PDB file of N, CA, C and O in Angstrom:
ATOM      1  N   UNK A   1      17.569   2.505  -3.782  1.00  0.00           N
ATOM      2  CA  UNK A   1      16.629   3.594  -3.341  1.00  0.00           C
ATOM      3  C   UNK A   1      16.756   3.926  -1.835  1.00  0.00           C
ATOM      4  O   UNK A   1      16.913   2.961  -1.088  1.00  0.00           O
ATOM      5  N   UNK A   2      16.711   5.101  -1.315  1.00  0.00           N
ATOM      6  CA  UNK A   2      16.550   5.645  -0.100  1.00  0.00           C
ATOM      7  C   UNK A   2      15.607   6.516   0.117  1.00  0.00           C
ATOM      8  O   UNK A   2      15.268   7.275  -0.791  1.00  0.00           O
ATOM      9  N   UNK A   3      15.019   6.564   1.348  1.00  0.00           N
ATOM     10  CA  UNK A   3      14.050   7.438   1.707  1.00  0.00           C
ATOM     11  C   UNK A   3      14.534   8.109   2.898  1.00  0.00           C
ATOM     12  O   UNK A   3      14.984   7.383   3.784  1.00  0.00           O
ATOM     13  N   UNK A   4      14.523   9.453   3.093  1.00  0.00           N
ATOM     14  CA  UNK A   4      14.841  10.410   4.100  1.00  0.00           C
ATOM     15  C   UNK A   4      13.593  11.360   4.222  1.00  0.00           C
ATOM     16  O   UNK A   4      12.856  11.670   3.286  1.00  0.00           O
ATOM     17  N   UNK A   5      13.486  11.742   5.442  1.00  0.00           N
ATOM     18  CA  UNK A   5      12.561  12.778   5.751  1.00  0.00           C
ATOM     19  C   UNK A   5      13.087  14.153   5.675  1.00  0.00           C
ATOM     20  O   UNK A   5      14.286  14.291   5.917  1.00  0.00           O
ATOM     21  N   UNK A   6      12.345  15.251   5.361  1.00  0.00           N
ATOM     22  CA  UNK A   6      12.749  16.444   5.135  1.00  0.00           C
ATOM     23  C   UNK A   6      11.496  17.492   5.458  1.00  0.00           C
ATOM     24  O   UNK A   6      10.372  17.081   5.745  1.00  0.00           O
ATOM     25  N   UNK A   7      11.800  18.717   5.382  1.00  0.00           N
ATOM     26  CA  UNK A   7      10.743  19.788   5.835  1.00  0.00           C
ATOM     27  C   UNK A   7      10.850  20.854   4.659  1.00  0.00           C
ATOM     28  O   UNK A   7      11.899  21.458   4.433  1.00  0.00           O
ATOM     29  N   UNK A   8       9.674  21.039   3.924  1.00  0.00           N
ATOM     30  CA  UNK A   8       9.602  22.252   3.165  1.00  0.00           C
ATOM     31  C   UNK A   8       8.995  23.649   3.668  1.00  0.00           C
ATOM     32  O   UNK A   8       7.824  23.779   4.024  1.00  0.00           O
ATOM     33  N   UNK A   9       9.857  24.577   3.651  1.00  0.00           N
ATOM     34  CA  UNK A   9       9.323  25.695   4.519  1.00  0.00           C
ATOM     35  C   UNK A   9       8.509  26.694   3.444  1.00  0.00           C
ATOM     36  O   UNK A   9       8.231  27.838   3.803  1.00  0.00           O
ATOM     37  N   UNK A  10       8.177  26.259   2.245  1.00  0.00           N
ATOM     38  CA  UNK A  10       7.483  27.093   1.369  1.00  0.00           C
ATOM     39  C   UNK A  10       8.485  27.410   0.245  1.00  0.00           C
ATOM     40  O   UNK A  10       8.000  27.643  -0.862  1.00  0.00           O
ATOM     41  N   UNK A  11       9.864  27.447   0.396  1.00  0.00           N
ATOM     42  CA  UNK A  11      10.891  27.870  -0.630  1.00  0.00           C
ATOM     43  C   UNK A  11      11.982  26.742  -0.543  1.00  0.00           C
ATOM     44  O   UNK A  11      12.384  26.315  -1.625  1.00  0.00           O
ATOM     45  N   UNK A  12      12.470  26.248   0.510  1.00  0.00           N
ATOM     46  CA  UNK A  12      13.526  25.313   0.550  1.00  0.00           C
ATOM     47  C   UNK A  12      13.171  23.975   1.146  1.00  0.00           C
ATOM     48  O   UNK A  12      12.228  23.860   1.929  1.00  0.00           O
ATOM     49  N   UNK A  13      13.908  22.991   0.783  1.00  0.00           N
ATOM     50  CA  UNK A  13      13.828  21.754   1.446  1.00  0.00           C
ATOM     51  C   UNK A  13      14.836  21.466   2.597  1.00  0.00           C
ATOM     52  O   UNK A  13      15.981  21.671   2.193  1.00  0.00           O
ATOM     53  N   UNK A  14      14.803  21.124   3.690  1.00  0.00           N
ATOM     54  CA  UNK A  14      15.753  20.831   4.746  1.00  0.00           C
ATOM     55  C   UNK A  14      15.694  19.426   5.094  1.00  0.00           C
ATOM     56  O   UNK A  14      14.673  18.937   5.577  1.00  0.00           O
ATOM     57  N   UNK A  15      16.779  18.735   4.862  1.00  0.00           N
ATOM     58  CA  UNK A  15      16.646  17.298   5.285  1.00  0.00           C
ATOM     59  C   UNK A  15      16.647  17.260   6.796  1.00  0.00           C
ATOM     60  O   UNK A  15      17.168  18.134   7.488  1.00  0.00           O
ATOM     61  N   UNK A  16      15.965  16.079   7.310  1.00  0.00           N
ATOM     62  CA  UNK A  16      15.760  16.036   8.749  1.00  0.00           C
ATOM     63  C   UNK A  16      16.651  14.691   9.110  1.00  0.00           C
ATOM     64  O   UNK A  16      16.627  14.273  10.268  1.00  0.00           O
ATOM     65  N   UNK A  17      17.332  14.111   8.239  1.00  0.00           N
ATOM     66  CA  UNK A  17      18.026  13.027   8.400  1.00  0.00           C
ATOM     67  C   UNK A  17      19.273  13.163   7.495  1.00  0.00           C
ATOM     68  O   UNK A  17      19.243  13.922   6.526  1.00  0.00           O
ATOM     69  N   UNK A  18      20.476  12.362   7.835  1.00  0.00           N
ATOM     70  CA  UNK A  18      21.623  12.342   7.409  1.00  0.00           C
ATOM     71  C   UNK A  18      21.745  11.372   6.041  1.00  0.00           C
ATOM     72  O   UNK A  18      21.196  10.276   6.157  1.00  0.00           O
ATOM     73  N   UNK A  19      22.220  11.575   5.120  1.00  0.00           N
ATOM     74  CA  UNK A  19      22.442  10.697   3.943  1.00  0.00           C
ATOM     75  C   UNK A  19      23.698  10.042   3.938  1.00  0.00           C
ATOM     76  O   UNK A  19      24.740  10.687   4.058  1.00  0.00           O
ATOM     77  N   UNK A  20      23.679   8.535   3.779  1.00  0.00           N
ATOM     78  CA  UNK A  20      24.908   7.946   4.006  1.00  0.00           C
ATOM     79  C   UNK A  20      26.004   7.842   2.701  1.00  0.00           C
ATOM     80  O   UNK A  20      26.894   6.992   2.673  1.00  0.00           O
ATOM     81  N   UNK A  21      25.799   8.801   1.680  1.00  0.00           N
ATOM     82  CA  UNK A  21      26.751   8.982   0.747  1.00  0.00           C
ATOM     83  C   UNK A  21      26.905  10.397   0.345  1.00  0.00           C
ATOM     84  O   UNK A  21      26.043  11.199   0.703  1.00  0.00           O
ATOM     85  N   UNK A  22      27.973  10.809  -0.403  1.00  0.00           N
ATOM     86  CA  UNK A  22      28.032  11.907  -0.808  1.00  0.00           C
ATOM     87  C   UNK A  22      28.160  12.350  -2.322  1.00  0.00           C
ATOM     88  O   UNK A  22      28.337  13.516  -2.675  1.00  0.00           O
ATOM     89  N   UNK A  23      28.050  11.291  -3.146  1.00  0.00           N
ATOM     90  CA  UNK A  23      27.938  11.433  -4.564  1.00  0.00           C
ATOM     91  C   UNK A  23      26.805  12.259  -4.837  1.00  0.00           C
ATOM     92  O   UNK A  23      25.897  12.352  -4.011  1.00  0.00           O
ATOM     93  N   UNK A  24      26.779  12.938  -6.059  1.00  0.00           N
ATOM     94  CA  UNK A  24      25.726  13.553  -6.749  1.00  0.00           C
ATOM     95  C   UNK A  24      24.624  12.582  -7.079  1.00  0.00           C
ATOM     96  O   UNK A  24      24.966  11.468  -7.473  1.00  0.00           O
ATOM     97  N   UNK A  25      23.380  12.857  -6.970  1.00  0.00           N
ATOM     98  CA  UNK A  25      22.536  11.907  -7.311  1.00  0.00           C
ATOM     99  C   UNK A  25      21.074  12.452  -7.727  1.00  0.00           C
ATOM    100  O   UNK A  25      20.681  13.521  -7.260  1.00  0.00           O
ATOM    101  N   UNK A  26      20.331  11.751  -8.552  1.00  0.00           N
ATOM    102  CA  UNK A  26      19.055  12.393  -8.951  1.00  0.00           C
ATOM    103  C   UNK A  26      18.149  12.016  -7.752  1.00  0.00           C
ATOM    104  O   UNK A  26      18.422  11.040  -7.053  1.00  0.00           O
ATOM    105  N   UNK A  27      17.163  12.728  -7.542  1.00  0.00           N
ATOM    106  CA  UNK A  27      16.359  12.501  -6.448  1.00  0.00           C
ATOM    107  C   UNK A  27      14.790  12.789  -6.880  1.00  0.00           C
ATOM    108  O   UNK A  27      14.462  13.575  -7.769  1.00  0.00           O
ATOM    109  N   UNK A  28      14.010  12.110  -6.187  1.00  0.00           N
ATOM    110  CA  UNK A  28      12.497  12.222  -6.478  1.00  0.00           C
ATOM    111  C   UNK A  28      11.951  12.792  -5.156  1.00  0.00           C
ATOM    112  O   UNK A  28      12.292  12.241  -4.110  1.00  0.00           O
ATOM    113  N   UNK A  29      11.182  13.789  -5.131  1.00  0.00           N
ATOM    114  CA  UNK A  29      10.620  14.454  -3.999  1.00  0.00           C
ATOM    115  C   UNK A  29       9.148  14.288  -3.932  1.00  0.00           C
ATOM    116  O   UNK A  29       8.528  14.673  -4.924  1.00  0.00           O
ATOM    117  N   UNK A  30       8.458  13.774  -2.920  1.00  0.00           N
ATOM    118  CA  UNK A  30       7.201  13.488  -2.811  1.00  0.00           C
ATOM    119  C   UNK A  30       6.719  14.231  -1.577  1.00  0.00           C
ATOM    120  O   UNK A  30       7.200  13.938  -0.482  1.00  0.00           O
ATOM    121  N   UNK A  31       5.742  15.230  -1.700  1.00  0.00           N
ATOM    122  CA  UNK A  31       5.134  15.986  -0.855  1.00  0.00           C
ATOM    123  C   UNK A  31       3.835  15.172   0.031  1.00  0.00           C
ATOM    124  O   UNK A  31       2.752  14.921  -0.497  1.00  0.00           O
ATOM    125  N   UNK A  32       4.100  14.900   1.146  1.00  0.00           N
ATOM    126  CA  UNK A  32       3.108  14.252   1.937  1.00  0.00           C
ATOM    127  C   UNK A  32       2.113  15.273   2.462  1.00  0.00           C
ATOM    128  O   UNK A  32       2.555  16.249   3.068  1.00  0.00           O
ATOM    129  N   UNK A  33       0.958  15.147   2.302  1.00  0.00           N
ATOM    130  CA  UNK A  33      -0.201  16.047   2.618  1.00  0.00           C
ATOM    131  C   UNK A  33      -0.633  15.866   4.067  1.00  0.00           C
ATOM    132  O   UNK A  33      -1.404  14.951   4.354  1.00  0.00           O
ATOM    133  N   UNK A  34      -0.163  16.709   4.998  1.00  0.00           N
ATOM    134  CA  UNK A  34      -0.390  16.436   6.437  1.00  0.00           C
ATOM    135  C   UNK A  34      -1.817  16.786   6.815  1.00  0.00           C
ATOM    136  O   UNK A  34      -2.299  16.356   7.863  1.00  0.00           O
ATOM    137  N   UNK A  35      -2.530  17.591   5.946  1.00  0.00           N
ATOM    138  CA  UNK A  35      -3.880  18.037   6.460  1.00  0.00           C
ATOM    139  C   UNK A  35      -4.932  17.007   6.039  1.00  0.00           C
ATOM    140  O   UNK A  35      -6.104  17.170   6.378  1.00  0.00           O
ATOM    141  N   UNK A  36      -4.576  16.022   5.359  1.00  0.00           N
ATOM    142  CA  UNK A  36      -5.628  15.029   4.866  1.00  0.00           C
ATOM    143  C   UNK A  36      -5.777  13.926   5.805  1.00  0.00           C
ATOM    144  O   UNK A  36      -4.785  13.271   6.124  1.00  0.00           O
ATOM    145  N   UNK A  37      -7.017  13.643   6.310  1.00  0.00           N
ATOM    146  CA  UNK A  37      -7.306  12.632   7.374  1.00  0.00           C
ATOM    147  C   UNK A  37      -7.634  11.511   6.668  1.00  0.00           C
ATOM    148  O   UNK A  37      -8.236  11.619   5.600  1.00  0.00           O
ATOM    149  N   UNK A  38      -7.221  10.099   7.260  1.00  0.00           N
ATOM    150  CA  UNK A  38      -7.615   8.848   6.560  1.00  0.00           C
ATOM    151  C   UNK A  38      -9.029   8.727   6.535  1.00  0.00           C
ATOM    152  O   UNK A  38      -9.669   9.055   7.534  1.00  0.00           O
ATOM    153  N   UNK A  39      -9.586   8.304   5.537  1.00  0.00           N
ATOM    154  CA  UNK A  39     -10.881   7.969   5.378  1.00  0.00           C
ATOM    155  C   UNK A  39     -11.459   6.786   6.366  1.00  0.00           C
ATOM    156  O   UNK A  39     -11.011   5.642   6.291  1.00  0.00           O
ATOM    157  N   UNK A  40     -12.327   7.095   7.151  1.00  0.00           N
ATOM    158  CA  UNK A  40     -12.743   5.850   8.083  1.00  0.00           C
ATOM    159  C   UNK A  40     -13.911   5.125   7.268  1.00  0.00           C
ATOM    160  O   UNK A  40     -14.544   5.646   6.350  1.00  0.00           O
ATOM    161  N   UNK A  41     -14.072   3.936   7.725  1.00  0.00           N
ATOM    162  CA  UNK A  41     -15.042   3.198   7.062  1.00  0.00           C
ATOM    163  C   UNK A  41     -16.074   2.666   8.124  1.00  0.00           C
ATOM    164  O   UNK A  41     -15.758   2.630   9.313  1.00  0.00           O
ATOM    165  N   UNK A  42     -17.196   2.293   7.726  1.00  0.00           N
ATOM    166  CA  UNK A  42     -18.230   1.733   8.565  1.00  0.00           C
ATOM    167  C   UNK A  42     -17.898   0.232   8.811  1.00  0.00           C
ATOM    168  O   UNK A  42     -17.382  -0.457   7.931  1.00  0.00           O
ATOM    169  N   UNK A  43     -18.212  -0.240  10.033  1.00  0.00           N
ATOM    170  CA  UNK A  43     -17.732  -1.660  10.158  1.00  0.00           C
ATOM    171  C   UNK A  43     -18.571  -2.561   9.357  1.00  0.00           C
ATOM    172  O   UNK A  43     -18.127  -3.710   9.350  1.00  0.00           O
ATOM    173  N   UNK A  44     -19.594  -2.398   8.715  1.00  0.00           N
ATOM    174  CA  UNK A  44     -20.224  -3.225   7.871  1.00  0.00           C
ATOM    175  C   UNK A  44     -19.572  -3.245   6.410  1.00  0.00           C
ATOM    176  O   UNK A  44     -19.887  -4.114   5.598  1.00  0.00           O
ATOM    177  N   UNK A  45     -18.759  -2.360   6.157  1.00  0.00           N
ATOM    178  CA  UNK A  45     -17.973  -2.288   4.865  1.00  0.00           C
ATOM    179  C   UNK A  45     -17.097  -3.427   4.794  1.00  0.00           C
ATOM    180  O   UNK A  45     -17.074  -4.170   3.812  1.00  0.00           O
ATOM    181  N   UNK A  46     -16.315  -3.593   5.896  1.00  0.00           N
ATOM    182  CA  UNK A  46     -15.226  -4.716   5.894  1.00  0.00           C
ATOM    183  C   UNK A  46     -15.940  -5.982   5.599  1.00  0.00           C
ATOM    184  O   UNK A  46     -15.453  -6.799   4.817  1.00  0.00           O
ATOM    185  N   UNK A  47     -17.114  -6.184   6.215  1.00  0.00           N
ATOM    186  CA  UNK A  47     -17.777  -7.613   6.099  1.00  0.00           C
ATOM    187  C   UNK A  47     -18.076  -7.784   4.423  1.00  0.00           C
ATOM    188  O   UNK A  47     -17.749  -8.804   3.816  1.00  0.00           O
ATOM    189  N   UNK A  48     -18.682  -6.739   3.842  1.00  0.00           N
ATOM    190  CA  UNK A  48     -18.834  -6.670   2.522  1.00  0.00           C
ATOM    191  C   UNK A  48     -17.657  -7.199   1.615  1.00  0.00           C
ATOM    192  O   UNK A  48     -17.818  -7.944   0.649  1.00  0.00           O
ATOM    193  N   UNK A  49     -16.437  -6.701   2.068  1.00  0.00           N
ATOM    194  CA  UNK A  49     -15.405  -7.033   1.226  1.00  0.00           C
ATOM    195  C   UNK A  49     -14.720  -8.342   1.522  1.00  0.00           C
ATOM    196  O   UNK A  49     -13.931  -8.811   0.702  1.00  0.00           O
ATOM    197  N   UNK A  50     -14.982  -8.942   2.641  1.00  0.00           N
ATOM    198  CA  UNK A  50     -14.542 -10.295   3.046  1.00  0.00           C
ATOM    199  C   UNK A  50     -15.101 -11.379   2.068  1.00  0.00           C
ATOM    200  O   UNK A  50     -14.394 -12.266   1.590  1.00  0.00           O
ATOM    201  N   UNK A  51     -16.518 -11.219   1.797  1.00  0.00           N
ATOM    202  CA  UNK A  51     -17.148 -12.072   0.868  1.00  0.00           C
ATOM    203  C   UNK A  51     -17.415 -13.486   1.488  1.00  0.00           C
ATOM    204  O   UNK A  51     -16.830 -13.792   2.527  1.00  0.00           O
ATOM    205  N   UNK A  52     -18.225 -14.302   0.922  1.00  0.00           N
ATOM    206  CA  UNK A  52     -18.556 -15.616   1.483  1.00  0.00           C
ATOM    207  C   UNK A  52     -18.962 -16.368   0.268  1.00  0.00           C
ATOM    208  O   UNK A  52     -19.453 -15.843  -0.731  1.00  0.00           O
ATOM    209  N   UNK A  53     -18.691 -17.803   0.445  1.00  0.00           N
ATOM    210  CA  UNK A  53     -19.208 -18.829  -0.417  1.00  0.00           C
ATOM    211  C   UNK A  53     -19.730 -19.859   0.184  1.00  0.00           C
ATOM    212  O   UNK A  53     -19.063 -20.877   0.367  1.00  0.00           O
ATOM    213  N   UNK A  54     -21.154 -19.734   0.627  1.00  0.00           N
ATOM    214  CA  UNK A  54     -21.786 -20.835   1.257  1.00  0.00           C
ATOM    215  C   UNK A  54     -21.065 -21.440   2.258  1.00  0.00           C
ATOM    216  O   UNK A  54     -20.806 -22.642   2.207  1.00  0.00           O
ATOM    217  N   UNK A  55     -20.644 -20.591   3.346  1.00  0.00           N
ATOM    218  CA  UNK A  55     -19.952 -21.261   4.617  1.00  0.00           C
ATOM    219  C   UNK A  55     -18.526 -21.411   4.483  1.00  0.00           C
ATOM    220  O   UNK A  55     -17.830 -21.612   5.479  1.00  0.00           O
ATOM    221  N   UNK A  56     -18.011 -21.324   3.252  1.00  0.00           N
ATOM    222  CA  UNK A  56     -16.413 -21.605   2.923  1.00  0.00           C
ATOM    223  C   UNK A  56     -15.937 -20.092   2.883  1.00  0.00           C
ATOM    224  O   UNK A  56     -16.534 -19.186   2.303  1.00  0.00           O
ATOM    225  N   UNK A  57     -14.841 -19.986   3.550  1.00  0.00           N
ATOM    226  CA  UNK A  57     -14.167 -18.522   3.356  1.00  0.00           C
ATOM    227  C   UNK A  57     -13.747 -18.324   1.887  1.00  0.00           C
ATOM    228  O   UNK A  57     -13.440 -19.243   1.128  1.00  0.00           O
ATOM    229  N   UNK A  58     -13.770 -17.052   1.589  1.00  0.00           N
ATOM    230  CA  UNK A  58     -13.450 -16.707   0.086  1.00  0.00           C
ATOM    231  C   UNK A  58     -12.056 -17.346  -0.249  1.00  0.00           C
ATOM    232  O   UNK A  58     -11.961 -18.094  -1.222  1.00  0.00           O
ATOM    233  N   UNK A  59     -11.103 -17.096   0.449  1.00  0.00           N
ATOM    234  CA  UNK A  59      -9.749 -17.568   0.012  1.00  0.00           C
ATOM    235  C   UNK A  59      -9.836 -19.019  -0.416  1.00  0.00           C
ATOM    236  O   UNK A  59      -9.380 -19.383  -1.500  1.00  0.00           O
ATOM    237  N   UNK A  60     -10.466 -19.909   0.500  1.00  0.00           N
ATOM    238  CA  UNK A  60     -10.385 -21.427   0.309  1.00  0.00           C
ATOM    239  C   UNK A  60     -11.206 -21.683  -0.851  1.00  0.00           C
ATOM    240  O   UNK A  60     -10.865 -22.594  -1.605  1.00  0.00           O
ATOM    241  N   UNK A  61     -12.410 -20.893  -1.138  1.00  0.00           N
ATOM    242  CA  UNK A  61     -13.162 -21.271  -2.272  1.00  0.00           C
ATOM    243  C   UNK A  61     -12.377 -20.853  -3.588  1.00  0.00           C
ATOM    244  O   UNK A  61     -12.476 -21.576  -4.579  1.00  0.00           O
ATOM    245  N   UNK A  62     -11.632 -19.752  -3.622  1.00  0.00           N
ATOM    246  CA  UNK A  62     -10.866 -19.417  -4.730  1.00  0.00           C
ATOM    247  C   UNK A  62      -9.762 -20.326  -5.138  1.00  0.00           C
ATOM    248  O   UNK A  62      -9.467 -20.619  -6.297  1.00  0.00           O
ATOM    249  N   UNK A  63      -9.128 -20.782  -3.932  1.00  0.00           N
ATOM    250  CA  UNK A  63      -7.982 -21.784  -4.081  1.00  0.00           C
ATOM    251  C   UNK A  63      -8.535 -23.017  -4.778  1.00  0.00           C
ATOM    252  O   UNK A  63      -7.942 -23.499  -5.743  1.00  0.00           O
ATOM    253  N   UNK A  64      -9.741 -23.571  -4.268  1.00  0.00           N
ATOM    254  CA  UNK A  64     -10.457 -24.810  -4.623  1.00  0.00           C
ATOM    255  C   UNK A  64     -10.816 -24.539  -6.254  1.00  0.00           C
ATOM    256  O   UNK A  64     -10.696 -25.379  -7.145  1.00  0.00           O
ATOM    257  N   UNK A  65     -11.170 -23.494  -6.372  1.00  0.00           N
ATOM    258  CA  UNK A  65     -11.622 -23.183  -7.906  1.00  0.00           C
ATOM    259  C   UNK A  65     -10.531 -23.082  -8.799  1.00  0.00           C
ATOM    260  O   UNK A  65     -10.698 -23.459  -9.958  1.00  0.00           O
ATOM    261  N   UNK A  66      -9.261 -22.557  -8.379  1.00  0.00           N
ATOM    262  CA  UNK A  66      -8.205 -22.528  -9.329  1.00  0.00           C
ATOM    263  C   UNK A  66      -7.602 -23.855  -9.352  1.00  0.00           C
ATOM    264  O   UNK A  66      -6.901 -24.132 -10.325  1.00  0.00           O
ATOM    265  N   UNK A  67      -7.782 -24.791  -8.347  1.00  0.00           N
ATOM    266  CA  UNK A  67      -7.162 -26.142  -8.505  1.00  0.00           C
ATOM    267  C   UNK A  67      -8.110 -26.890  -9.509  1.00  0.00           C
ATOM    268  O   UNK A  67      -7.611 -27.694 -10.297  1.00  0.00           O
ATOM    269  N   UNK A  68      -9.385 -26.666  -9.507  1.00  0.00           N
ATOM    270  CA  UNK A  68     -10.256 -27.235 -10.534  1.00  0.00           C
ATOM    271  C   UNK A  68      -9.840 -26.823 -11.983  1.00  0.00           C
ATOM    272  O   UNK A  68      -9.671 -27.668 -12.862  1.00  0.00           O
ATOM    273  N   UNK A  69      -9.681 -25.444 -12.194  1.00  0.00           N
ATOM    274  CA  UNK A  69      -9.230 -25.099 -13.297  1.00  0.00           C
ATOM    275  C   UNK A  69      -7.991 -25.565 -13.826  1.00  0.00           C
ATOM    276  O   UNK A  69      -7.924 -25.711 -15.047  1.00  0.00           O
ATOM    277  N   UNK A  70      -6.930 -25.841 -13.068  1.00  0.00           N
ATOM    278  CA  UNK A  70      -5.696 -26.379 -13.281  1.00  0.00           C
ATOM    279  C   UNK A  70      -6.011 -27.907 -13.840  1.00  0.00           C
ATOM    280  O   UNK A  70      -5.395 -28.316 -14.824  1.00  0.00           O
ATOM    281  N   UNK A  71      -6.864 -28.624 -13.261  1.00  0.00           N
ATOM    282  CA  UNK A  71      -7.247 -30.158 -13.602  1.00  0.00           C
ATOM    283  C   UNK A  71      -7.868 -30.082 -14.980  1.00  0.00           C
ATOM    284  O   UNK A  71      -7.621 -30.954 -15.813  1.00  0.00           O
ATOM    285  N   UNK A  72      -8.621 -29.121 -15.225  1.00  0.00           N
ATOM    286  CA  UNK A  72      -9.441 -28.989 -16.541  1.00  0.00           C
ATOM    287  C   UNK A  72      -8.485 -28.620 -17.741  1.00  0.00           C
ATOM    288  O   UNK A  72      -8.783 -28.939 -18.892  1.00  0.00           O
ATOM    289  N   UNK A  73      -7.350 -27.950 -17.441  1.00  0.00           N
ATOM    290  CA  UNK A  73      -6.557 -27.452 -18.315  1.00  0.00           C
ATOM    291  C   UNK A  73      -5.587 -28.503 -18.883  1.00  0.00           C
ATOM    292  O   UNK A  73      -4.970 -28.338 -19.936  1.00  0.00           O
ATOM    293  N   UNK A  74      -5.497 -29.627 -18.081  1.00  0.00           N
ATOM    294  CA  UNK A  74      -4.564 -30.719 -18.314  1.00  0.00           C
ATOM    295  C   UNK A  74      -5.268 -31.566 -19.431  1.00  0.00           C
ATOM    296  O   UNK A  74      -4.730 -32.584 -19.866  1.00  0.00           O
TER     297      UNK A  74
END
């Protein structure tokens, strides 16, 4: 798979980069929306996503829980 940039003028697509091969090939064209701004988040939203488990970070708690599950499965 190869990605190259191009420009659509409303009728035609013009490649902005060269393609390193010349064989006929199927392509998939994705239009990037230039006018859409990324959604900003409030600083508190990230803290909600981090999660906590009584002073232990979430990743450590999940790993410990998985380890216990594996011991019980045996």
